[in-house]
DRENPA-3360 file (N, C-alpha, C; in nm, 2 decimals, always signed):
BEGIN
1 = XXXXXXXX = +0.08/-0.12/+0.00/+0.00/+0.00/+0.00/+0.09/+0.12/+0.00 ~ +0.04/+0.22/-0.07/+0.12/+0.34/-0.08/+0.04/+0.46/-0.02 ~ +0.07/+0.51/+0.09/-0.01/+0.62/+0.15/+0.00/+0.75/+0.07 ~ +0.11/+0.76/-0.01/+0.13/+0.88/-0.09/+0.02/+0.90/-0.19 ~ -0.04/+0.79/-0.24/-0.15/+0.81/-0.35/-0.28/+0.76/-0.30 ~ -0.30/+0.75/-0.17/-0.43/+0.70/-0.12/-0.54/+0.80/-0.14 ~ -0.51/+0.93/-0.16/-0.61/+1.03/-0.18/-0.66/+1.03/-0.33 ~ -0.59/+0.96/-0.42/-0.62/+0.95/-0.56/-0.71/+0.84/-0.59;
9 = XXXXXXXX = -0.73/+0.75/-0.50/-0.81/+0.62/-0.53/-0.92/+0.61/-0.42 ~ -1.04/+0.58/-0.46/-1.14/+0.57/-0.36/-1.15/+0.43/-0.31 ~ -1.12/+0.33/-0.39/-1.13/+0.19/-0.34/-1.00/+0.14/-0.28 ~ -1.00/+0.07/-0.17/-0.88/+0.02/-0.12/-0.81/-0.08/-0.21 ~ -0.68/-0.07/-0.22/-0.60/-0.16/-0.31/-0.46/-0.16/-0.25 ~ -0.38/-0.26/-0.30/-0.24/-0.27/-0.27/-0.16/-0.31/-0.40 ~ -0.03/-0.29/-0.39/+0.06/-0.33/-0.50/+0.12/-0.46/-0.47 ~ +0.14/-0.55/-0.57/+0.21/-0.67/-0.56/+0.32/-0.67/-0.67;
17 = XXXXXXXX = +0.44/-0.71/-0.64/+0.54/-0.72/-0.74/+0.60/-0.86/-0.75 ~ +0.64/-0.90/-0.87/+0.71/-1.02/-0.89/+0.80/-1.00/-1.01 ~ +0.93/-1.00/-0.98/+1.02/-0.98/-1.09/+1.00/-0.84/-1.15 ~ +0.98/-0.84/-1.28/+0.96/-0.71/-1.35/+0.81/-0.68/-1.36 ~ +0.72/-0.77/-1.32/+0.58/-0.75/-1.33/+0.52/-0.69/-1.20 ~ +0.42/-0.61/-1.21/+0.35/-0.57/-1.09/+0.20/-0.55/-1.12 ~ +0.12/-0.54/-1.02/-0.02/-0.53/-1.03/-0.08/-0.45/-0.91 ~ -0.19/-0.39/-0.94/-0.27/-0.32/-0.83/-0.38/-0.42/-0.81;
25 = XXXXXXXX = -0.41/-0.46/-0.68/-0.51/-0.55/-0.65/-0.60/-0.50/-0.54 ~ -0.73/-0.54/-0.56/-0.83/-0.50/-0.46/-0.81/-0.59/-0.33 ~ -0.87/-0.55/-0.22/-0.84/-0.63/-0.10/-0.89/-0.77/-0.11 ~ -0.97/-0.80/-0.21/-1.01/-0.94/-0.23/-0.91/-1.02/-0.31 ~ -0.80/-0.95/-0.35/-0.69/-1.02/-0.43/-0.71/-1.02/-0.58 ~ -0.82/-0.96/-0.63/-0.85/-0.95/-0.77/-0.76/-0.84/-0.83 ~ -0.70/-0.87/-0.94/-0.62/-0.77/-1.01/-0.71/-0.66/-1.07 ~ -0.68/-0.53/-1.04/-0.74/-0.42/-1.09/-0.67/-0.36/-1.21;
33 = XXXXXXXX = -0.54/-0.36/-1.20/-0.46/-0.31/-1.31/-0.32/-0.38/-1.31 ~ -0.27/-0.41/-1.43/-0.14/-0.47/-1.43/-0.15/-0.62/-1.44 ~ -0.04/-0.69/-1.42/-0.05/-0.84/-1.43/+0.06/-0.90/-1.35 ~ +0.04/-1.03/-1.31/+0.14/-1.11/-1.25/+0.13/-1.25/-1.32 ~ +0.24/-1.33/-1.31/+0.23/-1.46/-1.36/+0.11/-1.54/-1.29 ~ +0.05/-1.63/-1.36/-0.06/-1.70/-1.31/-0.04/-1.76/-1.17 ~ +0.07/-1.83/-1.15/+0.10/-1.89/-1.02/+0.11/-1.79/-0.91 ~ +0.18/-1.68/-0.94/+0.20/-1.57/-0.84/+0.07/-1.50/-0.81;
41 = XXXXXXXX = -0.01/-1.48/-0.91/-0.14/-1.42/-0.90/-0.23/-1.50/-0.80 ~ -0.23/-1.63/-0.82/-0.31/-1.72/-0.74/-0.26/-1.71/-0.59 ~ -0.13/-1.71/-0.58/-0.07/-1.70/-0.44/-0.11/-1.57/-0.37 ~ -0.10/-1.46/-0.44/-0.14/-1.33/-0.39/-0.29/-1.33/-0.35 ~ -0.37/-1.38/-0.43/-0.52/-1.39/-0.40/-0.54/-1.47/-0.27 ~ -0.47/-1.58/-0.26/-0.48/-1.67/-0.14/-0.43/-1.59/-0.02 ~ -0.32/-1.52/-0.03/-0.27/-1.44/+0.08/-0.37/-1.34/+0.12 ~ -0.43/-1.26/+0.02/-0.52/-1.16/+0.06/-0.64/-1.22/+0.13;
49 = XXXXXXXX = -0.70/-1.33/+0.08/-0.81/-1.39/+0.15/-0.78/-1.43/+0.29 ~ -0.66/-1.49/+0.31/-0.62/-1.53/+0.44/-0.61/-1.41/+0.53 ~ -0.56/-1.30/+0.49/-0.54/-1.18/+0.57/-0.68/-1.13/+0.60 ~ -0.77/-1.12/+0.51/-0.90/-1.07/+0.53/-0.98/-1.15/+0.63 ~ -0.97/-1.28/+0.61/-1.05/-1.37/+0.70/-1.00/-1.37/+0.84 ~ -0.87/-1.36/+0.86/-0.81/-1.38/+0.99/-0.79/-1.25/+1.07 ~ -0.75/-1.14/+1.01/-0.71/-1.03/+1.09/-0.75/-0.89/+1.03 ~ -0.80/-0.88/+0.91/-0.84/-0.76/+0.85/-0.72/-0.66/+0.84;
57 = XXXXXXXX = -0.60/-0.71/+0.83/-0.48/-0.63/+0.82/-0.48/-0.53/+0.70 ~ -0.53/-0.58/+0.59/-0.53/-0.50/+0.47/-0.63/-0.38/+0.49 ~ -0.74/-0.40/+0.54/-0.84/-0.30/+0.57/-0.78/-0.20/+0.67 ~ -0.72/-0.25/+0.77/-0.66/-0.16/+0.87/-0.55/-0.07/+0.81 ~ -0.47/-0.13/+0.73/-0.36/-0.06/+0.67/-0.42/+0.05/+0.57 ~ -0.52/+0.02/+0.50/-0.58/+0.12/+0.41/-0.63/+0.24/+0.49 ~ -0.69/+0.21/+0.60/-0.74/+0.32/+0.69/-0.62/+0.41/+0.74 ~ -0.51/+0.34/+0.78/-0.39/+0.42/+0.82/-0.34/+0.50/+0.70;
65 = XXXXXXXX = -0.33/+0.44/+0.59/-0.28/+0.51/+0.47/-0.36/+0.63/+0.44 ~ -0.49/+0.62/+0.44/-0.58/+0.73/+0.40/-0.57/+0.84/+0.50 ~ -0.54/+0.81/+0.63/-0.52/+0.91/+0.73/-0.38/+0.96/+0.74 ~ -0.29/+0.92/+0.64/-0.15/+0.97/+0.64/-0.06/+0.91/+0.75 ~ -0.11/+0.80/+0.81/-0.03/+0.74/+0.91/+0.06/+0.63/+0.85 ~ +0.16/+0.59/+0.93/+0.25/+0.48/+0.89/+0.17/+0.35/+0.88 ~ +0.19/+0.27/+0.77/+0.12/+0.14/+0.76/+0.20/+0.04/+0.83 ~ +0.14/-0.07/+0.87/+0.20/-0.18/+0.94/+0.25/-0.28/+0.85;
73 = XXXXXX = +0.36/-0.35/+0.88/+0.41/-0.46/+0.80/+0.32/-0.58/+0.82 ~ +0.28/-0.64/+0.71/+0.20/-0.76/+0.72/+0.28/-0.88/+0.68 ~ +0.29/-0.98/+0.77/+0.37/-1.09/+0.75/+0.33/-1.18/+0.63 ~ +0.42/-1.23/+0.56/+0.39/-1.32/+0.45/+0.34/-1.46/+0.50 ~ +0.28/-1.53/+0.41/+0.23/-1.67/+0.45/+0.36/-1.75/+0.45 ~ +0.37/-1.83/+0.55/+0.49/-1.92/+0.56/+0.45/-2.06/+0.55;
% end
């Protein structure tokens, strides 16, 4: 998530990067813009769903970003 551009977008989203590819994704893990390889896209979607179901970390970070506050690091799936 990038708090610098949170005022330019009304819907919550985050960026995912893999190699030279990147994508903007909704909190549900669906790609809004850009692309990722199929395998990595599926992994990011699964990660997003796990985060939303368990802790709402993505939603909390979006609120922090919109308010100009420092976002929290979200642990990867291990």
